[in-house]
PyMOL CGO cylinders between C-alpha atoms (Angstrom):
from pymol import cmd
from pymol.cgo import CYLINDER

trace = [
    CYLINDER, -16.29, -66.08, 65.57, -17.45, -68.66, 63.03, 0.3, 1, 1, 1, 1, 1, 1,
    CYLINDER, -17.45, -68.66, 63.03, -19.27, -67.34, 60.01, 0.3, 1, 1, 1, 1, 1, 1,
    CYLINDER, -19.27, -67.34, 60.01, -23.01, -67.85, 59.78, 0.3, 1, 1, 1, 1, 1, 1,
    CYLINDER, -23.01, -67.85, 59.78, -24.22, -70.74, 57.66, 0.3, 1, 1, 1, 1, 1, 1,
    CYLINDER, -24.22, -70.74, 57.66, -26.30, -69.83, 54.61, 0.3, 1, 1, 1, 1, 1, 1,
    CYLINDER, -26.30, -69.83, 54.61, -29.99, -70.74, 54.56, 0.3, 1, 1, 1, 1, 1, 1,
    CYLINDER, -29.99, -70.74, 54.56, -31.59, -70.42, 51.13, 0.3, 1, 1, 1, 1, 1, 1,
    CYLINDER, -31.59, -70.42, 51.13, -35.36, -70.78, 50.69, 0.3, 1, 1, 1, 1, 1, 1,
    CYLINDER, -35.36, -70.78, 50.69, -37.38, -71.24, 47.50, 0.3, 1, 1, 1, 1, 1, 1,
    CYLINDER, -37.38, -71.24, 47.50, -39.83, -68.38, 46.93, 0.3, 1, 1, 1, 1, 1, 1,
    CYLINDER, -39.83, -68.38, 46.93, -42.59, -68.25, 44.36, 0.3, 1, 1, 1, 1, 1, 1,
    CYLINDER, -42.59, -68.25, 44.36, -43.92, -64.78, 45.16, 0.3, 1, 1, 1, 1, 1, 1,
    CYLINDER, -43.92, -64.78, 45.16, -43.57, -61.76, 47.44, 0.3, 1, 1, 1, 1, 1, 1,
    CYLINDER, -43.57, -61.76, 47.44, -45.60, -63.41, 50.23, 0.3, 1, 1, 1, 1, 1, 1,
    CYLINDER, -45.60, -63.41, 50.23, -43.16, -66.33, 50.29, 0.3, 1, 1, 1, 1, 1, 1,
    CYLINDER, -43.16, -66.33, 50.29, -40.20, -63.97, 50.21, 0.3, 1, 1, 1, 1, 1, 1,
    CYLINDER, -40.20, -63.97, 50.21, -41.43, -61.84, 53.08, 0.3, 1, 1, 1, 1, 1, 1,
    CYLINDER, -41.43, -61.84, 53.08, -42.10, -64.89, 55.26, 0.3, 1, 1, 1, 1, 1, 1,
    CYLINDER, -42.10, -64.89, 55.26, -38.73, -66.45, 54.43, 0.3, 1, 1, 1, 1, 1, 1,
    CYLINDER, -38.73, -66.45, 54.43, -36.86, -63.28, 55.32, 0.3, 1, 1, 1, 1, 1, 1,
    CYLINDER, -36.86, -63.28, 55.32, -38.84, -62.92, 58.55, 0.3, 1, 1, 1, 1, 1, 1,
    CYLINDER, -38.84, -62.92, 58.55, -37.88, -66.48, 59.47, 0.3, 1, 1, 1, 1, 1, 1,
    CYLINDER, -37.88, -66.48, 59.47, -34.19, -65.81, 58.98, 0.3, 1, 1, 1, 1, 1, 1,
    CYLINDER, -34.19, -65.81, 58.98, -33.43, -66.84, 55.40, 0.3, 1, 1, 1, 1, 1, 1,
    CYLINDER, -33.43, -66.84, 55.40, -30.18, -65.42, 54.06, 0.3, 1, 1, 1, 1, 1, 1,
    CYLINDER, -30.18, -65.42, 54.06, -31.08, -65.79, 50.41, 0.3, 1, 1, 1, 1, 1, 1,
    CYLINDER, -31.08, -65.79, 50.41, -33.97, -66.80, 48.16, 0.3, 1, 1, 1, 1, 1, 1,
    CYLINDER, -33.97, -66.80, 48.16, -34.11, -68.93, 45.05, 0.3, 1, 1, 1, 1, 1, 1,
    CYLINDER, -34.11, -68.93, 45.05, -36.82, -67.52, 42.79, 0.3, 1, 1, 1, 1, 1, 1,
    CYLINDER, -36.82, -67.52, 42.79, -38.76, -69.92, 40.58, 0.3, 1, 1, 1, 1, 1, 1,
    CYLINDER, -38.76, -69.92, 40.58, -42.18, -70.59, 39.18, 0.3, 1, 1, 1, 1, 1, 1,
    CYLINDER, -42.18, -70.59, 39.18, -44.00, -73.85, 38.34, 0.3, 1, 1, 1, 1, 1, 1,
    CYLINDER, -44.00, -73.85, 38.34, -42.76, -76.34, 40.92, 0.3, 1, 1, 1, 1, 1, 1,
    CYLINDER, -42.76, -76.34, 40.92, -44.69, -79.05, 39.06, 0.3, 1, 1, 1, 1, 1, 1,
    CYLINDER, -44.69, -79.05, 39.06, -41.77, -78.79, 36.61, 0.3, 1, 1, 1, 1, 1, 1,
    CYLINDER, -41.77, -78.79, 36.61, -39.24, -78.59, 39.48, 0.3, 1, 1, 1, 1, 1, 1,
    CYLINDER, -39.24, -78.59, 39.48, -38.88, -74.84, 39.14, 0.3, 1, 1, 1, 1, 1, 1,
    CYLINDER, -38.88, -74.84, 39.14, -38.72, -72.67, 36.01, 0.3, 1, 1, 1, 1, 1, 1,
    CYLINDER, -38.72, -72.67, 36.01, -37.72, -69.06, 35.33, 0.3, 1, 1, 1, 1, 1, 1,
    CYLINDER, -37.72, -69.06, 35.33, -40.14, -66.66, 37.02, 0.3, 1, 1, 1, 1, 1, 1,
    CYLINDER, -40.14, -66.66, 37.02, -41.75, -63.73, 35.25, 0.3, 1, 1, 1, 1, 1, 1,
    CYLINDER, -41.75, -63.73, 35.25, -39.73, -60.52, 35.38, 0.3, 1, 1, 1, 1, 1, 1,
    CYLINDER, -39.73, -60.52, 35.38, -42.71, -58.84, 37.07, 0.3, 1, 1, 1, 1, 1, 1,
    CYLINDER, -42.71, -58.84, 37.07, -42.56, -61.47, 39.83, 0.3, 1, 1, 1, 1, 1, 1,
    CYLINDER, -42.56, -61.47, 39.83, -38.85, -60.77, 40.29, 0.3, 1, 1, 1, 1, 1, 1,
    CYLINDER, -38.85, -60.77, 40.29, -39.53, -57.05, 40.58, 0.3, 1, 1, 1, 1, 1, 1,
    CYLINDER, -39.53, -57.05, 40.58, -42.30, -57.61, 43.16, 0.3, 1, 1, 1, 1, 1, 1,
    CYLINDER, -42.30, -57.61, 43.16, -40.07, -59.85, 45.28, 0.3, 1, 1, 1, 1, 1, 1,
    CYLINDER, -40.07, -59.85, 45.28, -37.11, -57.47, 44.96, 0.3, 1, 1, 1, 1, 1, 1,
    CYLINDER, -37.11, -57.47, 44.96, -39.35, -54.68, 46.25, 0.3, 1, 1, 1, 1, 1, 1,
    CYLINDER, -39.35, -54.68, 46.25, -40.60, -56.81, 49.16, 0.3, 1, 1, 1, 1, 1, 1,
    CYLINDER, -40.60, -56.81, 49.16, -37.29, -57.99, 50.68, 0.3, 1, 1, 1, 1, 1, 1,
    CYLINDER, -37.29, -57.99, 50.68, -33.68, -56.86, 50.92, 0.3, 1, 1, 1, 1, 1, 1,
    CYLINDER, -33.68, -56.86, 50.92, -31.86, -60.21, 51.04, 0.3, 1, 1, 1, 1, 1, 1,
    CYLINDER, -31.86, -60.21, 51.04, -30.05, -61.64, 48.00, 0.3, 1, 1, 1, 1, 1, 1,
    CYLINDER, -30.05, -61.64, 48.00, -32.13, -63.32, 45.27, 0.3, 1, 1, 1, 1, 1, 1,
    CYLINDER, -32.13, -63.32, 45.27, -30.92, -66.07, 42.95, 0.3, 1, 1, 1, 1, 1, 1,
    CYLINDER, -30.92, -66.07, 42.95, -33.17, -66.38, 39.90, 0.3, 1, 1, 1, 1, 1, 1,
    CYLINDER, -33.17, -66.38, 39.90, -33.66, -69.70, 38.11, 0.3, 1, 1, 1, 1, 1, 1,
    CYLINDER, -33.66, -69.70, 38.11, -32.77, -69.78, 34.40, 0.3, 1, 1, 1, 1, 1, 1,
    CYLINDER, -32.77, -69.78, 34.40, -34.67, -72.82, 33.15, 0.3, 1, 1, 1, 1, 1, 1,
    CYLINDER, -34.67, -72.82, 33.15, -37.50, -72.81, 30.62, 0.3, 1, 1, 1, 1, 1, 1,
    CYLINDER, -37.50, -72.81, 30.62, -38.46, -76.50, 30.43, 0.3, 1, 1, 1, 1, 1, 1,
    CYLINDER, -38.46, -76.50, 30.43, -38.66, -79.45, 32.79, 0.3, 1, 1, 1, 1, 1, 1,
    CYLINDER, -38.66, -79.45, 32.79, -35.56, -81.61, 32.74, 0.3, 1, 1, 1, 1, 1, 1,
    CYLINDER, -35.56, -81.61, 32.74, -31.95, -80.58, 32.21, 0.3, 1, 1, 1, 1, 1, 1,
    CYLINDER, -31.95, -80.58, 32.21, -31.81, -79.76, 28.50, 0.3, 1, 1, 1, 1, 1, 1,
    CYLINDER, -31.81, -79.76, 28.50, -31.14, -76.11, 27.70, 0.3, 1, 1, 1, 1, 1, 1,
    CYLINDER, -31.14, -76.11, 27.70, -34.09, -75.89, 25.31, 0.3, 1, 1, 1, 1, 1, 1,
    CYLINDER, -34.09, -75.89, 25.31, -34.49, -72.64, 23.38, 0.3, 1, 1, 1, 1, 1, 1,
    CYLINDER, -34.49, -72.64, 23.38, -31.18, -70.91, 24.12, 0.3, 1, 1, 1, 1, 1, 1,
    CYLINDER, -31.18, -70.91, 24.12, -32.07, -67.72, 22.27, 0.3, 1, 1, 1, 1, 1, 1,
    CYLINDER, -32.07, -67.72, 22.27, -35.15, -67.32, 24.44, 0.3, 1, 1, 1, 1, 1, 1,
    CYLINDER, -35.15, -67.32, 24.44, -33.27, -68.23, 27.61, 0.3, 1, 1, 1, 1, 1, 1,
    CYLINDER, -33.27, -68.23, 27.61, -30.52, -65.72, 26.94, 0.3, 1, 1, 1, 1, 1, 1,
    CYLINDER, -30.52, -65.72, 26.94, -33.15, -63.07, 26.22, 0.3, 1, 1, 1, 1, 1, 1,
    CYLINDER, -33.15, -63.07, 26.22, -34.85, -63.83, 29.55, 0.3, 1, 1, 1, 1, 1, 1,
    CYLINDER, -34.85, -63.83, 29.55, -31.52, -63.65, 31.36, 0.3, 1, 1, 1, 1, 1, 1,
    CYLINDER, -31.52, -63.65, 31.36, -30.83, -60.22, 29.84, 0.3, 1, 1, 1, 1, 1, 1,
    CYLINDER, -30.83, -60.22, 29.84, -34.33, -59.01, 30.67, 0.3, 1, 1, 1, 1, 1, 1,
    CYLINDER, -34.33, -59.01, 30.67, -33.87, -60.08, 34.30, 0.3, 1, 1, 1, 1, 1, 1,
    CYLINDER, -33.87, -60.08, 34.30, -30.44, -58.42, 34.41, 0.3, 1, 1, 1, 1, 1, 1,
    CYLINDER, -30.44, -58.42, 34.41, -32.01, -55.21, 33.13, 0.3, 1, 1, 1, 1, 1, 1,
    CYLINDER, -32.01, -55.21, 33.13, -34.60, -55.48, 35.92, 0.3, 1, 1, 1, 1, 1, 1,
    CYLINDER, -34.60, -55.48, 35.92, -31.84, -55.67, 38.51, 0.3, 1, 1, 1, 1, 1, 1,
    CYLINDER, -31.84, -55.67, 38.51, -31.27, -59.40, 38.99, 0.3, 1, 1, 1, 1, 1, 1,
    CYLINDER, -31.27, -59.40, 38.99, -27.63, -60.02, 39.85, 0.3, 1, 1, 1, 1, 1, 1,
    CYLINDER, -27.63, -60.02, 39.85, -27.51, -63.68, 40.98, 0.3, 1, 1, 1, 1, 1, 1,
    CYLINDER, -27.51, -63.68, 40.98, -28.75, -66.73, 39.08, 0.3, 1, 1, 1, 1, 1, 1,
    CYLINDER, -28.75, -66.73, 39.08, -29.22, -70.51, 39.08, 0.3, 1, 1, 1, 1, 1, 1,
    CYLINDER, -29.22, -70.51, 39.08, -28.68, -72.70, 36.00, 0.3, 1, 1, 1, 1, 1, 1,
    CYLINDER, -28.68, -72.70, 36.00, -27.32, -76.00, 34.71, 0.3, 1, 1, 1, 1, 1, 1,
    CYLINDER, -27.32, -76.00, 34.71, -27.66, -78.01, 31.49, 0.3, 1, 1, 1, 1, 1, 1,
    CYLINDER, -27.66, -78.01, 31.49, -26.88, -81.59, 30.48, 0.3, 1, 1, 1, 1, 1, 1,
    CYLINDER, -26.88, -81.59, 30.48, -26.78, -83.29, 27.09, 0.3, 1, 1, 1, 1, 1, 1,
    CYLINDER, -26.78, -83.29, 27.09, -28.97, -86.36, 26.37, 0.3, 1, 1, 1, 1, 1, 1,
    CYLINDER, -28.97, -86.36, 26.37, -26.22, -88.67, 27.64, 0.3, 1, 1, 1, 1, 1, 1,
    CYLINDER, -26.22, -88.67, 27.64, -25.84, -86.98, 31.02, 0.3, 1, 1, 1, 1, 1, 1,
    CYLINDER, -25.84, -86.98, 31.02, -22.74, -85.04, 30.05, 0.3, 1, 1, 1, 1, 1, 1,
    CYLINDER, -22.74, -85.04, 30.05, -22.35, -81.34, 30.72, 0.3, 1, 1, 1, 1, 1, 1,
    CYLINDER, -22.35, -81.34, 30.72, -23.75, -79.16, 27.93, 0.3, 1, 1, 1, 1, 1, 1,
    CYLINDER, -23.75, -79.16, 27.93, -20.84, -76.77, 28.28, 0.3, 1, 1, 1, 1, 1, 1,
    CYLINDER, -20.84, -76.77, 28.28, -21.64, -74.69, 25.19, 0.3, 1, 1, 1, 1, 1, 1,
    CYLINDER, -21.64, -74.69, 25.19, -25.15, -73.94, 26.52, 0.3, 1, 1, 1, 1, 1, 1,
    CYLINDER, -25.15, -73.94, 26.52, -23.83, -73.06, 29.97, 0.3, 1, 1, 1, 1, 1, 1,
    CYLINDER, -23.83, -73.06, 29.97, -21.14, -70.80, 28.51, 0.3, 1, 1, 1, 1, 1, 1,
    CYLINDER, -21.14, -70.80, 28.51, -23.64, -69.00, 26.30, 0.3, 1, 1, 1, 1, 1, 1,
    CYLINDER, -23.64, -69.00, 26.30, -25.99, -68.24, 29.18, 0.3, 1, 1, 1, 1, 1, 1,
    CYLINDER, -25.99, -68.24, 29.18, -23.16, -67.29, 31.53, 0.3, 1, 1, 1, 1, 1, 1,
    CYLINDER, -23.16, -67.29, 31.53, -21.85, -64.85, 28.92, 0.3, 1, 1, 1, 1, 1, 1,
    CYLINDER, -21.85, -64.85, 28.92, -25.18, -62.99, 29.21, 0.3, 1, 1, 1, 1, 1, 1,
    CYLINDER, -25.18, -62.99, 29.21, -24.79, -62.66, 33.00, 0.3, 1, 1, 1, 1, 1, 1,
    CYLINDER, -24.79, -62.66, 33.00, -21.88, -60.20, 32.85, 0.3, 1, 1, 1, 1, 1, 1,
    CYLINDER, -21.88, -60.20, 32.85, -19.94, -61.88, 35.66, 0.3, 1, 1, 1, 1, 1, 1,
    CYLINDER, -19.94, -61.88, 35.66, -22.87, -62.24, 38.06, 0.3, 1, 1, 1, 1, 1, 1,
    CYLINDER, -22.87, -62.24, 38.06, -22.66, -64.93, 40.73, 0.3, 1, 1, 1, 1, 1, 1,
    CYLINDER, -22.66, -64.93, 40.73, -24.50, -68.16, 39.93, 0.3, 1, 1, 1, 1, 1, 1,
    CYLINDER, -24.50, -68.16, 39.93, -25.28, -71.63, 41.23, 0.3, 1, 1, 1, 1, 1, 1,
    CYLINDER, -25.28, -71.63, 41.23, -25.00, -74.79, 39.13, 0.3, 1, 1, 1, 1, 1, 1,
    CYLINDER, -25.00, -74.79, 39.13, -28.15, -76.59, 40.27, 0.3, 1, 1, 1, 1, 1, 1,
    CYLINDER, -28.15, -76.59, 40.27, -29.09, -80.23, 40.78, 0.3, 1, 1, 1, 1, 1, 1,
    CYLINDER, -29.09, -80.23, 40.78, -28.31, -81.16, 37.20, 0.3, 1, 1, 1, 1, 1, 1,
    CYLINDER, -28.31, -81.16, 37.20, -25.02, -82.24, 38.79, 0.3, 1, 1, 1, 1, 1, 1,
    CYLINDER, -25.02, -82.24, 38.79, -26.95, -85.00, 40.60, 0.3, 1, 1, 1, 1, 1, 1,
    CYLINDER, -26.95, -85.00, 40.60, -28.10, -86.39, 37.24, 0.3, 1, 1, 1, 1, 1, 1,
    CYLINDER, -28.10, -86.39, 37.24, -24.74, -86.14, 35.50, 0.3, 1, 1, 1, 1, 1, 1,
    CYLINDER, -24.74, -86.14, 35.50, -23.04, -89.27, 34.19, 0.3, 1, 1, 1, 1, 1, 1,
    CYLINDER, -23.04, -89.27, 34.19, -19.76, -88.12, 35.80, 0.3, 1, 1, 1, 1, 1, 1,
    CYLINDER, -19.76, -88.12, 35.80, -20.03, -85.40, 38.42, 0.3, 1, 1, 1, 1, 1, 1,
    CYLINDER, -20.03, -85.40, 38.42, -16.26, -85.13, 38.88, 0.3, 1, 1, 1, 1, 1, 1,
    CYLINDER, -16.26, -85.13, 38.88, -15.77, -84.50, 35.16, 0.3, 1, 1, 1, 1, 1, 1,
    CYLINDER, -15.77, -84.50, 35.16, -18.60, -81.95, 35.20, 0.3, 1, 1, 1, 1, 1, 1,
    CYLINDER, -18.60, -81.95, 35.20, -17.00, -80.02, 38.05, 0.3, 1, 1, 1, 1, 1, 1,
    CYLINDER, -17.00, -80.02, 38.05, -13.65, -79.93, 36.29, 0.3, 1, 1, 1, 1, 1, 1,
    CYLINDER, -13.65, -79.93, 36.29, -15.21, -78.79, 33.00, 0.3, 1, 1, 1, 1, 1, 1,
    CYLINDER, -15.21, -78.79, 33.00, -16.98, -75.93, 34.77, 0.3, 1, 1, 1, 1, 1, 1,
    CYLINDER, -16.98, -75.93, 34.77, -13.97, -74.89, 36.82, 0.3, 1, 1, 1, 1, 1, 1,
    CYLINDER, -13.97, -74.89, 36.82, -12.96, -71.31, 36.06, 0.3, 1, 1, 1, 1, 1, 1,
    CYLINDER, -12.96, -71.31, 36.06, -16.23, -70.16, 34.51, 0.3, 1, 1, 1, 1, 1, 1,
    CYLINDER, -16.23, -70.16, 34.51, -16.92, -66.58, 35.62, 0.3, 1, 1, 1, 1, 1, 1,
    CYLINDER, -16.92, -66.58, 35.62, -19.38, -66.20, 38.48, 0.3, 1, 1, 1, 1, 1, 1,
    CYLINDER, -19.38, -66.20, 38.48, -19.75, -69.89, 39.42, 0.3, 1, 1, 1, 1, 1, 1,
    CYLINDER, -19.75, -69.89, 39.42, -19.55, -69.98, 43.20, 0.3, 1, 1, 1, 1, 1, 1,
    CYLINDER, -19.55, -69.98, 43.20, -22.01, -72.69, 44.30, 0.3, 1, 1, 1, 1, 1, 1,
    CYLINDER, -22.01, -72.69, 44.30, -23.25, -76.21, 43.56, 0.3, 1, 1, 1, 1, 1, 1,
    CYLINDER, -23.25, -76.21, 43.56, -26.78, -77.06, 44.68, 0.3, 1, 1, 1, 1, 1, 1,
    CYLINDER, -26.78, -77.06, 44.68, -26.71, -80.80, 45.26, 0.3, 1, 1, 1, 1, 1, 1,
    CYLINDER, -26.71, -80.80, 45.26, -28.22, -83.67, 47.22, 0.3, 1, 1, 1, 1, 1, 1,
    CYLINDER, -28.22, -83.67, 47.22, -25.21, -85.82, 46.38, 0.3, 1, 1, 1, 1, 1, 1,
    CYLINDER, -25.21, -85.82, 46.38, -27.48, -88.19, 44.45, 0.3, 1, 1, 1, 1, 1, 1,
    CYLINDER, -27.48, -88.19, 44.45, -30.32, -88.13, 41.94, 0.3, 1, 1, 1, 1, 1, 1,
    CYLINDER, -30.32, -88.13, 41.94, -32.74, -89.09, 44.71, 0.3, 1, 1, 1, 1, 1, 1,
    CYLINDER, -32.74, -89.09, 44.71, -32.12, -87.28, 47.99, 0.3, 1, 1, 1, 1, 1, 1,
    CYLINDER, -32.12, -87.28, 47.99, -29.66, -86.40, 50.73, 0.3, 1, 1, 1, 1, 1, 1,
    CYLINDER, -29.66, -86.40, 50.73, -30.20, -89.73, 52.49, 0.3, 1, 1, 1, 1, 1, 1,
    CYLINDER, -30.20, -89.73, 52.49, -28.67, -91.48, 49.46, 0.3, 1, 1, 1, 1, 1, 1,
    CYLINDER, -28.67, -91.48, 49.46, -26.21, -88.72, 48.64, 0.3, 1, 1, 1, 1, 1, 1,
    CYLINDER, -26.21, -88.72, 48.64, -24.70, -88.09, 52.06, 0.3, 1, 1, 1, 1, 1, 1,
    CYLINDER, -24.70, -88.09, 52.06, -21.49, -90.11, 51.44, 0.3, 1, 1, 1, 1, 1, 1,
    CYLINDER, -21.49, -90.11, 51.44, -20.89, -88.21, 48.19, 0.3, 1, 1, 1, 1, 1, 1,
    CYLINDER, -20.89, -88.21, 48.19, -21.50, -84.86, 49.88, 0.3, 1, 1, 1, 1, 1, 1,
    CYLINDER, -21.50, -84.86, 49.88, -19.02, -85.67, 52.63, 0.3, 1, 1, 1, 1, 1, 1,
    CYLINDER, -19.02, -85.67, 52.63, -16.41, -86.88, 50.12, 0.3, 1, 1, 1, 1, 1, 1,
    CYLINDER, -16.41, -86.88, 50.12, -16.78, -83.75, 47.97, 0.3, 1, 1, 1, 1, 1, 1,
    CYLINDER, -16.78, -83.75, 47.97, -16.58, -81.48, 51.02, 0.3, 1, 1, 1, 1, 1, 1,
    CYLINDER, -16.58, -81.48, 51.02, -13.26, -83.10, 51.92, 0.3, 1, 1, 1, 1, 1, 1,
    CYLINDER, -13.26, -83.10, 51.92, -11.92, -82.21, 48.44, 0.3, 1, 1, 1, 1, 1, 1,
    CYLINDER, -11.92, -82.21, 48.44, -12.63, -78.51, 48.91, 0.3, 1, 1, 1, 1, 1, 1,
    CYLINDER, -12.63, -78.51, 48.91, -9.20, -77.25, 47.95, 0.3, 1, 1, 1, 1, 1, 1,
    CYLINDER, -9.20, -77.25, 47.95, -8.93, -79.14, 44.67, 0.3, 1, 1, 1, 1, 1, 1,
    CYLINDER, -8.93, -79.14, 44.67, -9.66, -77.73, 41.19, 0.3, 1, 1, 1, 1, 1, 1,
    CYLINDER, -9.66, -77.73, 41.19, -13.38, -78.10, 40.53, 0.3, 1, 1, 1, 1, 1, 1,
    CYLINDER, -13.38, -78.10, 40.53, -14.16, -78.36, 44.24, 0.3, 1, 1, 1, 1, 1, 1,
    CYLINDER, -14.16, -78.36, 44.24, -13.55, -74.84, 45.46, 0.3, 1, 1, 1, 1, 1, 1,
    CYLINDER, -13.55, -74.84, 45.46, -17.16, -73.69, 45.04, 0.3, 1, 1, 1, 1, 1, 1,
    CYLINDER, -17.16, -73.69, 45.04, -19.53, -73.76, 47.98, 0.3, 1, 1, 1, 1, 1, 1,
    CYLINDER, -19.53, -73.76, 47.98, -21.69, -76.86, 48.45, 0.3, 1, 1, 1, 1, 1, 1,
    CYLINDER, -21.69, -76.86, 48.45, -25.34, -75.88, 48.94, 0.3, 1, 1, 1, 1, 1, 1,
    CYLINDER, -25.34, -75.88, 48.94, -27.21, -78.97, 50.10, 0.3, 1, 1, 1, 1, 1, 1,
    CYLINDER, -27.21, -78.97, 50.10, -30.82, -79.41, 48.99, 0.3, 1, 1, 1, 1, 1, 1,
    CYLINDER, -30.82, -79.41, 48.99, -33.14, -82.14, 47.79, 0.3, 1, 1, 1, 1, 1, 1,
    CYLINDER, -33.14, -82.14, 47.79, -34.76, -84.19, 50.51, 0.3, 1, 1, 1, 1, 1, 1,
    CYLINDER, -34.76, -84.19, 50.51, -32.72, -82.32, 53.12, 0.3, 1, 1, 1, 1, 1, 1,
    CYLINDER, -32.72, -82.32, 53.12, -33.96, -82.93, 56.67, 0.3, 1, 1, 1, 1, 1, 1,
    CYLINDER, -33.96, -82.93, 56.67, -33.12, -81.23, 59.95, 0.3, 1, 1, 1, 1, 1, 1,
    CYLINDER, -33.12, -81.23, 59.95, -31.50, -84.47, 61.11, 0.3, 1, 1, 1, 1, 1, 1,
    CYLINDER, -31.50, -84.47, 61.11, -28.87, -84.15, 58.34, 0.3, 1, 1, 1, 1, 1, 1,
    CYLINDER, -28.87, -84.15, 58.34, -27.71, -80.70, 59.40, 0.3, 1, 1, 1, 1, 1, 1,
    CYLINDER, -27.71, -80.70, 59.40, -25.33, -81.49, 62.29, 0.3, 1, 1, 1, 1, 1, 1,
    CYLINDER, -25.33, -81.49, 62.29, -23.34, -84.05, 60.28, 0.3, 1, 1, 1, 1, 1, 1,
    CYLINDER, -23.34, -84.05, 60.28, -23.10, -81.75, 57.27, 0.3, 1, 1, 1, 1, 1, 1,
    CYLINDER, -23.10, -81.75, 57.27, -21.97, -78.84, 59.41, 0.3, 1, 1, 1, 1, 1, 1,
    CYLINDER, -21.97, -78.84, 59.41, -19.37, -81.05, 61.09, 0.3, 1, 1, 1, 1, 1, 1,
    CYLINDER, -19.37, -81.05, 61.09, -17.98, -81.86, 57.63, 0.3, 1, 1, 1, 1, 1, 1,
    CYLINDER, -17.98, -81.86, 57.63, -17.58, -78.16, 56.86, 0.3, 1, 1, 1, 1, 1, 1,
    CYLINDER, -17.58, -78.16, 56.86, -20.68, -77.79, 54.69, 0.3, 1, 1, 1, 1, 1, 1,
    CYLINDER, -20.68, -77.79, 54.69, -22.29, -74.49, 55.59, 0.3, 1, 1, 1, 1, 1, 1,
    CYLINDER, -22.29, -74.49, 55.59, -25.08, -73.84, 53.10, 0.3, 1, 1, 1, 1, 1, 1,
    CYLINDER, -25.08, -73.84, 53.10, -28.58, -75.33, 53.08, 0.3, 1, 1, 1, 1, 1, 1,
    CYLINDER, -28.58, -75.33, 53.08, -31.47, -75.06, 50.61, 0.3, 1, 1, 1, 1, 1, 1,
    CYLINDER, -31.47, -75.06, 50.61, -35.10, -75.79, 51.47, 0.3, 1, 1, 1, 1, 1, 1,
    CYLINDER, -35.10, -75.79, 51.47, -38.33, -75.74, 49.50, 0.3, 1, 1, 1, 1, 1, 1,
    CYLINDER, -38.33, -75.74, 49.50, -41.11, -78.00, 50.72, 0.3, 1, 1, 1, 1, 1, 1,
    CYLINDER, -41.11, -78.00, 50.72, -39.59, -78.05, 54.21, 0.3, 1, 1, 1, 1, 1, 1,
    CYLINDER, -39.59, -78.05, 54.21, -40.55, -74.37, 54.55, 0.3, 1, 1, 1, 1, 1, 1,
    CYLINDER, -40.55, -74.37, 54.55, -44.19, -75.07, 53.63, 0.3, 1, 1, 1, 1, 1, 1,
    CYLINDER, -44.19, -75.07, 53.63, -46.21, -77.00, 56.23, 0.3, 1, 1, 1, 1, 1, 1,
    CYLINDER, -46.21, -77.00, 56.23, -49.19, -77.12, 53.84, 0.3, 1, 1, 1, 1, 1, 1,
    CYLINDER, -49.19, -77.12, 53.84, -47.15, -78.29, 50.88, 0.3, 1, 1, 1, 1, 1, 1,
    CYLINDER, -47.15, -78.29, 50.88, -46.57, -76.45, 47.63, 0.3, 1, 1, 1, 1, 1, 1,
    CYLINDER, -46.57, -76.45, 47.63, -50.19, -75.30, 47.56, 0.3, 1, 1, 1, 1, 1, 1,
    CYLINDER, -50.19, -75.30, 47.56, -49.51, -73.24, 50.68, 0.3, 1, 1, 1, 1, 1, 1,
    CYLINDER, -49.51, -73.24, 50.68, -47.12, -70.36, 51.40, 0.3, 1, 1, 1, 1, 1, 1,
    CYLINDER, -47.12, -70.36, 51.40, -43.73, -70.34, 53.08, 0.3, 1, 1, 1, 1, 1, 1,
    CYLINDER, -43.73, -70.34, 53.08, -44.04, -70.36, 56.87, 0.3, 1, 1, 1, 1, 1, 1,
    CYLINDER, -44.04, -70.36, 56.87, -41.82, -67.91, 58.76, 0.3, 1, 1, 1, 1, 1, 1,
    CYLINDER, -41.82, -67.91, 58.76, -41.98, -70.29, 61.73, 0.3, 1, 1, 1, 1, 1, 1,
    CYLINDER, -41.98, -70.29, 61.73, -40.77, -73.25, 59.66, 0.3, 1, 1, 1, 1, 1, 1,
    CYLINDER, -40.77, -73.25, 59.66, -37.89, -71.18, 58.30, 0.3, 1, 1, 1, 1, 1, 1,
    CYLINDER, -37.89, -71.18, 58.30, -37.03, -70.02, 61.82, 0.3, 1, 1, 1, 1, 1, 1,
    CYLINDER, -37.03, -70.02, 61.82, -36.78, -73.66, 62.94, 0.3, 1, 1, 1, 1, 1, 1,
    CYLINDER, -36.78, -73.66, 62.94, -34.24, -74.26, 60.17, 0.3, 1, 1, 1, 1, 1, 1,
    CYLINDER, -34.24, -74.26, 60.17, -32.40, -71.04, 61.03, 0.3, 1, 1, 1, 1, 1, 1,
    CYLINDER, -32.40, -71.04, 61.03, -32.01, -72.25, 64.60, 0.3, 1, 1, 1, 1, 1, 1,
    CYLINDER, -32.01, -72.25, 64.60, -30.75, -75.66, 63.45, 0.3, 1, 1, 1, 1, 1, 1,
    CYLINDER, -30.75, -75.66, 63.45, -28.15, -74.36, 61.02, 0.3, 1, 1, 1, 1, 1, 1,
    CYLINDER, -28.15, -74.36, 61.02, -26.88, -71.84, 63.54, 0.3, 1, 1, 1, 1, 1, 1,
    CYLINDER, -26.88, -71.84, 63.54, -26.73, -74.31, 66.43, 0.3, 1, 1, 1, 1, 1, 1,
    CYLINDER, -26.73, -74.31, 66.43, -23.52, -76.09, 65.50, 0.3, 1, 1, 1, 1, 1, 1,
    CYLINDER, -23.52, -76.09, 65.50, -21.66, -73.30, 63.72, 0.3, 1, 1, 1, 1, 1, 1,
]
cmd.load_cgo(trace, "trace")
């Protein structure tokens, strides 16, 4: 049998998490402040969500809007605090002012994760050279996923890049899983699955009332059905 595709849903609180799990989400990305495109949630929020659901949680490590690392001492302290609270999967990614990978910042934060699994997020879509970024990150402990739309805008624009990168899956820098998110629509799913991409990330698509409303279990279930249909 083919393995089940991964459906990851953004959750802001325990209500979101419970609805996402009920709808069939495999994993949650935990953030706060979507006006800043998702920042590190409070440790208390992590604990509440961890108590509410039993699916894996990936916690955002990002203190400021944009892709600069910001206050690294504070970020590392937050990462350690979340680890102490039981977090064991994370999301991060930092660029320098020129769009290059801020490798020293990434390495410092990753060192605080003690080998935990982590996703390099959509900073890759804003990198000056995404191929160079992938090769620089190759071999870092715990890196198993890239969250990407294939472009700085959305999946509509990034689809050719996603398909090209999926075809390079065995090469150094391309062995991590591609998790597609950022303007992802149900109509994209069959083509992505056909290309061997088997992980999908949704935020607003799980919220019929927008970011001011909660995750809808029914909306997540619609996505669950779509990502399972062609696998």
